[in-house]
BABA-364251 format. One record per residue (C-alpha): residue in three letters; x, y, z. Coordinates in steps of 0.1 Angstrom, whole numbers, plus 5000, padded with zeros to 4 digits. Example, Ala and Ser with C-alpha at 12.3 -4.5 7.8 and 13.67 -1.06 7.14 Angstrom:
<ALA <5123 4955 5078>>
<SER <5137 4989 5071>>
***
This chain:
<MET <6916 6929 2642>>
<LEU <6880 6931 2632>>
<LYS <6881 6969 2629>>
<LYS <6911 6966 2606>>
<PHE <6894 6940 2585>>
<CYS <6862 6961 2581>>
<LYS <6881 6991 2568>>
<TYR <6886 6973 2535>>
<TYR <6848 6974 2529>>
<LYS <6847 7012 2530>>
<PRO <6857 7019 2494>>
<HIS <6831 6994 2482>>
<MET <6803 7002 2506>>
<PRO <6776 7007 2479>>
<LEU <6782 6972 2466>>
<PHE <6784 6958 2501>>
<LEU <6751 6974 2511>>
<PHE <6735 6962 2479>>
<ASP <6747 6926 2486>>
<MET <6734 6928 2522>>
<PHE <6700 6941 2510>>
<CYS <6697 6912 2487>>
<ALA <6707 6888 2515>>
<LEU <6679 6904 2537>>
<LEU <6653 6898 2509>>
<VAL <6664 6862 2506>>
<ALA <6660 6857 2543>>
<LEU <6625 6872 2542>>
<CYS <6616 6850 2513>>
<ASN <6626 6820 2533>>
<LEU <6603 6830 2561>>
<VAL <6573 6832 2539>>
<TYR <6570 6795 2532>>
<PRO <6563 6783 2568>>
<TYR <6540 6813 2572>>
<LEU <6518 6804 2542>>
<THR <6520 6767 2550>>
<GLN <6505 6773 2584>>
<ASP <6476 6792 2568>>
<ILE <6471 6766 2542>>
<ILE <6469 6737 2567>>
<LYS <6449 6757 2593>>
<ASP <6424 6776 2570>>
<TYR <6426 6773 2533>>
<ALA <6426 6735 2529>>
<PRO <6401 6726 2557>>
<ASN <6377 6753 2544>>
<LYS <6382 6743 2508>>
<ASN <6392 6779 2498>>
<LEU <6405 6771 2463>>
<GLN <6411 6807 2454>>
<ALA <6433 6813 2485>>
<LEU <6452 6781 2477>>
<ILE <6458 6793 2441>>
<ILE <6469 6827 2452>>
<SER <6492 6812 2479>>
<GLY <6508 6790 2452>>
<ILE <6512 6820 2428>>
<VAL <6527 6841 2456>>
<LEU <6552 6813 2465>>
<LEU <6561 6808 2429>>
<ALA <6568 6846 2425>>
<ILE <6588 6845 2457>>
<TYR <6609 6816 2445>>
<ILE <6616 6834 2412>>
<LEU <6626 6865 2431>>
<LYS <6647 6844 2454>>
<ALA <6665 6829 2424>>
<ILE <6672 6863 2410>>
<LEU <6685 6875 2443>>
<ASN <6707 6845 2447>>
<PHE <6723 6852 2413>>
<ILE <6730 6888 2423>>
<ILE <6745 6876 2456>>
<GLN <6767 6850 2439>>
<ASN <6778 6873 2411>>
<TYR <6781 6908 2426>>
<GLY <6789 6894 2460>>
<HIS <6820 6878 2446>>
<TRP <6829 6910 2429>>
<LEU <6831 6925 2463>>
<GLY <6855 6898 2474>>
<VAL <6876 6903 2442>>
<TYR <6878 6941 2448>>
<ILE <6889 6937 2484>>
<GLN <6914 6910 2475>>
<ALA <6929 6934 2448>>
<ASP <6931 6962 2473>>
<MET <6948 6940 2499>>
<ARG <6972 6925 2473>>
<THR <6982 6960 2461>>
<GLU <6987 6972 2497>>
<LEU <7008 6941 2505>>
<PHE <7029 6944 2474>>
<LYS <7035 6981 2481>>
<LYS <7045 6972 2516>>
<LEU <7070 6945 2504>>
<GLN <7086 6972 2482>>
<GLN <7091 6994 2513>>
<LEU <7106 6967 2536>>
<PRO <7144 6967 2542>>
<PHE <7167 6942 2527>>
<SER <7170 6924 2560>>
<TYR <7134 6912 2558>>
<PHE <7141 6894 2525>>
<ASP <7174 6880 2539>>
<ASP <7154 6863 2567>>
<HIS <7123 6852 2548>>
<LYS <7120 6826 2520>>
<THR <7105 6836 2487>>
<GLY <7080 6808 2489>>
<THR <7068 6819 2523>>
<ILE <7062 6854 2510>>
<MET <7044 6841 2480>>
<SER <7021 6820 2502>>
<ARG <7010 6852 2520>>
<ILE <7003 6869 2487>>
<VAL <6985 6841 2470>>
<ASN <6970 6815 2495>>
<ASP <6963 6838 2524>>
<LEU <6946 6865 2503>>
<GLN <6925 6839 2486>>
<GLU <6911 6828 2519>>
<ILE <6906 6864 2529>>
<THR <6886 6870 2497>>
<GLU <6862 6841 2504>>
<LEU <6857 6854 2539>>
<ALA <6852 6890 2527>>
<HIS <6824 6879 2504>>
<HIS <6807 6851 2523>>
<GLY <6814 6860 2559>>
<PRO <6792 6891 2564>>
<GLU <6766 6879 2539>>
<ASP <6761 6844 2554>>
<ILE <6763 6857 2590>>
<PHE <6737 6884 2583>>
<LEU <6714 6861 2564>>
<SER <6716 6835 2591>>
<PHE <6709 6858 2620>>
<VAL <6680 6875 2601>>
<THR <6665 6840 2595>>
<LEU <6670 6830 2631>>
<ILE <6655 6862 2645>>
<GLY <6627 6862 2619>>
<ALA <6618 6825 2627>>
<GLY <6618 6833 2664>>
<VAL <6595 6863 2661>>
<LEU <6571 6844 2638>>
<MET <6570 6814 2661>>
<CYS <6562 6837 2690>>
<LEU <6535 6855 2672>>
<ARG <6520 6826 2652>>
<VAL <6526 6795 2673>>
<ASP <6534 6798 2710>>
<PRO <6558 6820 2729>>
<LEU <6567 6794 2756>>
<LEU <6574 6768 2730>>
<THR <6596 6792 2712>>
<ALA <6615 6801 2744>>
<ILE <6621 6763 2751>>
<ILE <6635 6757 2716>>
<PHE <6656 6788 2715>>
<ALA <6670 6781 2750>>
<ALA <6693 6756 2733>>
<VAL <6708 6782 2710>>
<PRO <6732 6799 2736>>
<PHE <6747 6765 2743>>
<ILE <6755 6761 2706>>
<ILE <6771 6796 2706>>
<ILE <6792 6789 2737>>
<PHE <6805 6756 2722>>
<ALA <6814 6774 2690>>
<VAL <6833 6802 2709>>
<ILE <6852 6777 2730>>
<ARG <6863 6756 2701>>
<ARG <6872 6786 2679>>
<LYS <6904 6794 2697>>
<HIS <6917 6758 2691>>
<MET <6908 6760 2655>>
<THR <6925 6794 2650>>
<GLU <6958 6781 2664>>
<ALA <6957 6750 2644>>
<TRP <6949 6768 2611>>
<LYS <6976 6794 2618>>
<GLN <7001 6766 2620>>
<THR <6990 6752 2587>>
<ARG <6997 6786 2571>>
<ILE <7032 6785 2585>>
<GLU <7038 6750 2571>>
<THR <7022 6759 2538>>
<GLY <7047 6787 2535>>
<GLU <7076 6764 2543>>
<ILE <7066 6738 2518>>
<ASN <7061 6765 2491>>
<ALA <7095 6778 2499>>
<SER <7110 6743 2496>>
<VAL <7094 6738 2462>>
<GLU <7104 6773 2450>>
<SER <7140 6767 2460>>
<SER <7142 6733 2444>>
<ILE <7127 6745 2411>>
<SER <7150 6775 2410>>
<GLY <7180 6753 2416>>
<ILE <7169 6724 2395>>
<ARG <7201 6727 2373>>
<VAL <7223 6725 2403>>
<SER <7206 6695 2418>>
<LYS <7206 6676 2385>>
<ALA <7243 6685 2379>>
<TYR <7252 6672 2413>>
<THR <7227 6643 2411>>
<ALA <7212 6655 2443>>
<MET <7176 6649 2433>>
<GLU <7170 6624 2461>>
<HIS <7184 6649 2486>>
<GLU <7159 6675 2473>>
<ILE <7131 6649 2475>>
<ASP <7141 6641 2511>>
<LYS <7140 6678 2521>>
<PHE <7106 6681 2504>>
<GLU <7093 6651 2522>>
<LYS <7104 6664 2556>>
<ALA <7085 6697 2549>>
<ASN <7056 6677 2536>>
<VAL <7054 6656 2568>>
<LYS <7053 6688 2589>>
<TYR <7026 6701 2566>>
<GLN <7006 6669 2570>>
<ALA <7008 6669 2607>>
<ALA <6997 6706 2609>>
<ARG <6969 6699 2585>>
<LYS <6957 6668 2604>>
<LYS <6957 6687 2637>>
<ALA <6936 6715 2621>>
<TYR <6912 6690 2606>>
<LYS <6909 6672 2640>>
<GLN <6899 6705 2656>>
<MET <6875 6712 2628>>
<GLY <6861 6677 2632>>
<ILE <6854 6683 2669>>
<PHE <6838 6715 2660>>
<GLY <6817 6702 2632>>
<SER <6805 6670 2649>>
<GLY <6797 6690 2680>>
<MET <6777 6715 2660>>
<GLY <6760 6686 2642>>
<PHE <6749 6671 2675>>
<PHE <6735 6703 2687>>
<ASN <6715 6707 2655>>
<ASP <6701 6672 2658>>
<PHE <6693 6679 2695>>
<LEU <6675 6711 2685>>
<TYR <6654 6691 2660>>
<LEU <6646 6665 2686>>
<LEU <6637 6692 2712>>
<ALA <6613 6708 2687>>
<LEU <6597 6674 2679>>
<ILE <6592 6664 2716>>
<ALA <6582 6698 2729>>
<GLY <6559 6705 2699>>
<SER <6542 6671 2704>>
<ILE <6536 6678 2741>>
<PHE <6522 6713 2733>>
<TRP <6499 6697 2707>>
<TYR <6488 6670 2731>>
<TYR <6478 6696 2757>>
<GLY <6460 6717 2731>>
<ARG <6483 6748 2733>>
<ILE <6490 6744 2695>>
<ASP <6471 6727 2667>>
<GLU <6482 6705 2638>>
<ALA <6490 6735 2617>>
<GLY <6510 6751 2645>>
<PHE <6530 6719 2650>>
<THR <6537 6717 2612>>
<ALA <6548 6753 2613>>
<VAL <6571 6746 2642>>
<ILE <6588 6717 2623>>
<LEU <6592 6740 2593>>
<TYR <6606 6768 2614>>
<ILE <6631 6744 2631>>
<THR <6643 6734 2596>>
<MET <6648 6770 2589>>
<ILE <6666 6775 2622>>
<ILE <6689 6745 2616>>
<ASN <6699 6756 2581>>
<PRO <6714 6790 2593>>
<ILE <6731 6772 2622>>
<ARG <6747 6748 2597>>
<THR <6757 6779 2576>>
<LEU <6773 6794 2607>>
<VAL <6791 6761 2613>>
<SER <6807 6762 2579>>
<ILE <6813 6800 2581>>
<PHE <6833 6795 2613>>
<GLU <6857 6773 2593>>
<GLN <6859 6800 2567>>
<ILE <6864 6826 2594>>
<GLN <6893 6806 2609>>
<ASN <6910 6803 2575>>
<GLY <6903 6839 2565>>
<MET <6912 6856 2599>>
<THR <6944 6834 2601>>
<GLY <6954 6846 2567>>
<PHE <6944 6882 2576>>
<SER <6965 6881 2608>>
<ARG <6995 6871 2587>>
<PHE <6987 6898 2563>>
<ILE <6986 6924 2591>>
<GLU <7019 6911 2605>>
<ILE <7036 6922 2573>>
<LEU <7018 6955 2572>>
<ASN <7029 6962 2608>>
<LEU <7066 6957 2599>>
<ASP <7089 6988 2599>>
<ASN <7096 7002 2565>>
<GLU <7130 7014 2554>>
<LEU <7139 7044 2574>>
<GLU <7131 7077 2557>>
<PRO <7142 7110 2572>>
<VAL <7115 7132 2587>>
<ASN <7127 7162 2566>>
<PRO <7145 7145 2537>>
<VAL <7172 7163 2517>>
<VAL <7173 7158 2479>>
<LEU <7206 7147 2465>>
<GLU <7205 7167 2433>>
<GLU <7241 7167 2423>>
<PHE <7272 7149 2436>>
<LYS <7299 7175 2439>>
<ASP <7328 7166 2462>>
<GLU <7334 7133 2481>>
<ILE <7320 7102 2498>>
<LYS <7332 7096 2533>>
<TYR <7329 7066 2556>>
<ASN <7334 7079 2591>>
<ASN <7342 7052 2617>>
<VAL <7315 7030 2603>>
<THR <7305 6999 2624>>
<PHE <7282 6973 2610>>
<LYS <7270 6937 2614>>
<TYR <7242 6917 2600>>
<ASN <7211 6903 2617>>
<VAL <7214 6923 2649>>
<LYS <7188 6912 2676>>
<ASP <7188 6920 2712>>
<GLU <7190 6883 2723>>
<ASP <7219 6873 2701>>
<GLU <7238 6906 2695>>
<GLU <7269 6893 2712>>
<ASN <7270 6862 2689>>
<VAL <7269 6880 2656>>
<LYS <7302 6887 2639>>
<MET <7312 6923 2633>>
<ILE <7317 6929 2596>>
<LEU <7330 6965 2598>>
<ASN <7345 6980 2629>>
<ASN <7353 7018 2629>>
<LEU <7361 7018 2592>>
<SER <7370 7052 2576>>
<LEU <7374 7058 2539>>
<THR <7373 7088 2516>>
<ILE <7363 7086 2479>>
<LYS <7368 7118 2459>>
<LYS <7345 7128 2430>>
<GLY <7357 7112 2398>>
<GLU <7379 7087 2415>>
<THR <7379 7050 2408>>
<VAL <7384 7032 2441>>
<ALA <7391 6995 2442>>
<LEU <7383 6973 2472>>
<VAL <7404 6941 2473>>
<GLY <7412 6915 2498>>
<PRO <7401 6881 2511>>
<THR <7365 6870 2510>>
<GLY <7345 6880 2541>>
<GLY <7364 6912 2547>>
<GLY <7333 6935 2541>>
<LYS <7340 6947 2506>>
<THR <7305 6941 2493>>
<THR <7290 6953 2526>>
<ILE <7308 6987 2521>>
<CYS <7290 6989 2487>>
<HIS <7256 6979 2501>>
<LEU <7258 7005 2529>>
<LEU <7262 7034 2505>>
<PRO <7226 7031 2490>>
<ARG <7213 7023 2525>>
<PHE <7204 6987 2517>>
<TYR <7213 6982 2554>>
<GLU <7216 7006 2583>>
<ILE <7249 7011 2600>>
<LEU <7252 7006 2638>>
<ASP <7276 7034 2645>>
<GLY <7295 7061 2627>>
<SER <7282 7078 2595>>
<ILE <7285 7078 2557>>
<THR <7283 7112 2541>>
<ILE <7280 7125 2506>>
<ASP <7293 7161 2502>>
<GLY <7292 7164 2540>>
<VAL <7255 7153 2543>>
<ASP <7247 7121 2562>>
<ILE <7231 7096 2537>>
<ARG <7204 7090 2564>>
<ASP <7193 7126 2557>>
<PHE <7187 7120 2520>>
<SER <7155 7107 2507>>
<LEU <7160 7071 2496>>
<THR <7148 7078 2461>>
<SER <7172 7107 2454>>
<LEU <7201 7087 2470>>
<ARG <7196 7056 2450>>
<THR <7189 7075 2418>>
<ASN <7224 7088 2420>>
<ILE <7239 7053 2424>>
<GLY <7242 7026 2398>>
<ILE <7251 6990 2406>>
<VAL <7265 6963 2384>>
<ALA <7269 6931 2404>>
<GLN <7283 6896 2398>>
<ASP <7250 6880 2403>>
<VAL <7229 6897 2377>>
<PHE <7191 6895 2381>>
<LEU <7170 6898 2350>>
<PHE <7132 6900 2351>>
<ALA <7111 6876 2332>>
<GLY <7105 6898 2303>>
<THR <7123 6910 2271>>
<ILE <7158 6923 2267>>
<LYS <7143 6957 2260>>
<GLU <7123 6957 2292>>
<ASN <7153 6947 2313>>
<ILE <7175 6974 2298>>
<ALA <7147 7000 2302>>
<TYR <7147 6992 2339>>
<GLY <7176 7017 2342>>
<ARG <7152 7045 2332>>
<LEU <7116 7034 2326>>
<ASP <7107 7065 2305>>
<ALA <7136 7059 2281>>
<THR <7130 7059 2243>>
<ASP <7139 7030 2220>>
<GLU <7168 7050 2206>>
<GLU <7182 7056 2241>>
<ILE <7179 7019 2249>>
<ILE <7197 7009 2217>>
<GLU <7224 7034 2224>>
<ALA <7229 7020 2259>>
<ALA <7231 6985 2244>>
<ARG <7258 6997 2220>>
<LEU <7279 7011 2248>>
<ALA <7275 6978 2267>>
<ASN <7287 6959 2236>>
<ILE <7255 6938 2234>>
<HIS <7236 6955 2205>>
<ASP <7252 6934 2178>>
<PHE <7243 6902 2197>>
<VAL <7207 6913 2202>>
<MET <7203 6920 2164>>
<THR <7212 6884 2157>>
<LEU <7182 6872 2176>>
<GLU <7149 6865 2157>>
<ASP <7129 6889 2179>>
<GLY <7158 6914 2185>>
<TYR <7151 6935 2216>>
<ASN <7118 6918 2221>>
<THR <7134 6885 2228>>
<TYR <7121 6869 2260>>
<VAL <7150 6862 2284>>
<GLY <7132 6836 2305>>
<GLU <7129 6835 2343>>
<ARG <7160 6852 2358>>
<GLY <7174 6855 2323>>
<VAL <7180 6818 2320>>
<LYS <7180 6820 2282>>
<LEU <7211 6842 2282>>
<SER <7247 6833 2290>>
<GLY <7265 6849 2320>>
<GLY <7283 6874 2298>>
<GLN <7251 6883 2280>>
<LYS <7233 6889 2312>>
<GLN <7262 6910 2325>>
<ARG <7261 6932 2294>>
<VAL <7224 6937 2298>>
<SER <7231 6948 2333>>
<ILE <7258 6972 2321>>
<ALA <7234 6986 2295>>
<ARG <7209 6991 2322>>
<ALA <7235 7011 2342>>
<PHE <7244 7032 2311>>
<LEU <7208 7041 2306>>
<LYS <7205 7051 2343>>
<ASN <7236 7073 2339>>
<PRO <7243 7077 2376>>
<PRO <7272 7099 2389>>
<ILE <7282 7072 2414>>
<LEU <7288 7036 2402>>
<ILE <7294 7004 2421>>
<LEU <7309 6974 2403>>
<ASP <7307 6945 2426>>
<GLU <7329 6917 2411>>
<ALA <7311 6923 2378>>
<THR <7336 6901 2358>>
<SER <7346 6874 2383>>
<ALA <7324 6847 2370>>
<LEU <7333 6851 2333>>
<ASP <7359 6835 2310>>
<ASN <7389 6855 2300>>
<VAL <7376 6865 2265>>
<THR <7342 6876 2278>>
<GLU <7358 6893 2308>>
<MET <7380 6914 2284>>
<GLN <7349 6925 2264>>
<ILE <7329 6934 2294>>
<GLN <7359 6951 2311>>
<GLN <7360 6974 2281>>
<ALA <7323 6982 2285>>
<LEU <7329 6988 2323>>
<GLU <7358 7011 2316>>
<ARG <7336 7030 2292>>
<LEU <7308 7031 2319>>
<SER <7331 7042 2346>>
<SER <7345 7071 2326>>
<GLY <7337 7104 2342>>
<ARG <7320 7088 2372>>
<THR <7329 7081 2408>>
<THR <7334 7044 2408>>
<ILE <7337 7018 2436>>
<VAL <7351 6985 2423>>
<VAL <7351 6952 2442>>
<ALA <7374 6928 2425>>
<HIS <7393 6896 2432>>
<ARG <7412 6897 2399>>
<LEU <7437 6924 2406>>
<SER <7446 6929 2370>>
<THR <7413 6946 2365>>
<VAL <7420 6973 2390>>
<LYS <7456 6983 2382>>
<ASN <7445 7016 2368>>
<ALA <7423 7026 2398>>
<ASN <7431 7059 2414>>
<LYS <7431 7042 2448>>
<ILE <7433 7006 2459>>
<VAL <7421 6997 2494>>
<VAL <7431 6963 2508>>
<ILE <7404 6952 2533>>
<SER <7402 6922 2556>>
<SER <7381 6913 2586>>
<GLU <7405 6934 2606>>
<GLY <7397 6965 2586>>
<ILE <7417 6986 2561>>
<LEU <7452 6971 2559>>
<GLU <7467 6991 2530>>
<GLU <7457 7020 2508>>
<GLY <7473 7036 2477>>
<THR <7478 7033 2439>>
<HIS <7489 7001 2423>>
<GLU <7525 7013 2420>>
<GLU <7526 7025 2456>>
<LEU <7512 6993 2470>>
<ILE <7536 6972 2449>>
<ALA <7565 6993 2461>>
<LYS <7554 6987 2497>>
<LYS <7559 6949 2492>>
<GLY <7531 6943 2516>>
<ILE <7498 6923 2514>>
<TYR <7487 6937 2481>>
<GLU <7520 6929 2465>>
<ASN <7518 6894 2478>>
<LEU <7483 6890 2464>>
<TYR <7493 6904 2431>>
<GLN <7523 6882 2427>>
<TYR <7503 6852 2437>>
<GLN <7477 6858 2410>>
<PHE <7504 6867 2384>>
<LYS <7522 6834 2391>>
<ASN <7489 6815 2386>>
<LEU <7479 6831 2354>>
***
């Protein structure tokens, strides 16, 4: 763990060494005061050496000025070091999140992930700056004080006083484990409460619409109670640690006072030596107190770092060893005996429902294939497997005879466009959201895509036009407007393979008709997979596939399936009667 943590200092080693050098000078400055004080009491004052007293005062003043400058450098540039390391870690973590499979985000709440990016990394930053610096300064001060006490006061007295130090270290090490466990639990509960808040805020319209605010408050309170309990436990452990360390500090001071007095009584040290011992003990206690506080920081920081490493150690989306680039889709897509289910783990594999079982399906280039049937039959899953959002358990999916697992993910997904029912818009402008289809697109290309999606005229009615802010998740736009932005995004991407996953199911009839026109324009000349509940929208598909939890039940054109008078015909007649 420590080795992994230290590697983040490597790119910033000059700044780190400069910070450590300044910390060393501060520690040496601290050691000068008891050194000169002993000389003043023992020699300069009794001998009325005014010149030496004035020089000593000037030297101390110069040292304090230098110390102030050094402390400014440490506080300023030392924090820069922490900022740089935090930025590096945040970038690495964000890149890692972009590489994780969809299943990770299915299993982890957004608030929990945000807690790791924000809270954990902030604690790591403080540790990155203060940890090495304070530990180094403390140990230099302790060692320096010990050496000067041996040389200037009495070696035996020094040994007696420093004999207590190992007990302090042993106590700290024993209690560290308990603190680590306690603080780790607080991180978990912090993530949970953040997730609860994020979920409640995101769904505030739903909770208000259903007057379920009290329910949300109750859920928050339950998470808050767990957070309080974890935090209280952590503070209890910290209290045991802090009070214990405080006792040892007081005991050390008492030991110096009693032992120093005895040594003075027997003439092994003089008044000046005894004064120096008291001053050195003060210097010893201060770094020990610093180490006490830094241990808390270490617990917080290393707990956060361990959670940070947990994410970095997760498996990325599977990339082939020797990836094939899908340059041009030429022939067909084939699902060959595909078997799949979600959330497969060794311990509960038998309890997870199979979504697809030996499913086979062929989609020719240029065809529009509609997937229809009851909810839960696996229609959306079939669509999600094609761009490898999830990995199949058995069988294969091929494009032009090449297994999609052999394609690079970038080239595979570049050739696939998706327009889904649940449209996600980023918190930016309309222009930025359309441009997501191709980030290097010109303004003219973005406008043309908007025209094809039937949204350009609406955008031009807005005060800021394409620079209109859409709000978080596109909250300032209607469902139909968001859908058309999504379609414009797909037009801009211009993929040869298109997936339309219930793109009109949540819209009113008028809006549906307008968007259906845009979708038909978008589908023209492309290989299209359509998931639809409204069968009237897929009548013109080249092939309609009826899917249930039992697999493919029927397959053919609209006319062929109507003539069979089977499941599709029953579904169609039912919808027709209820229009």
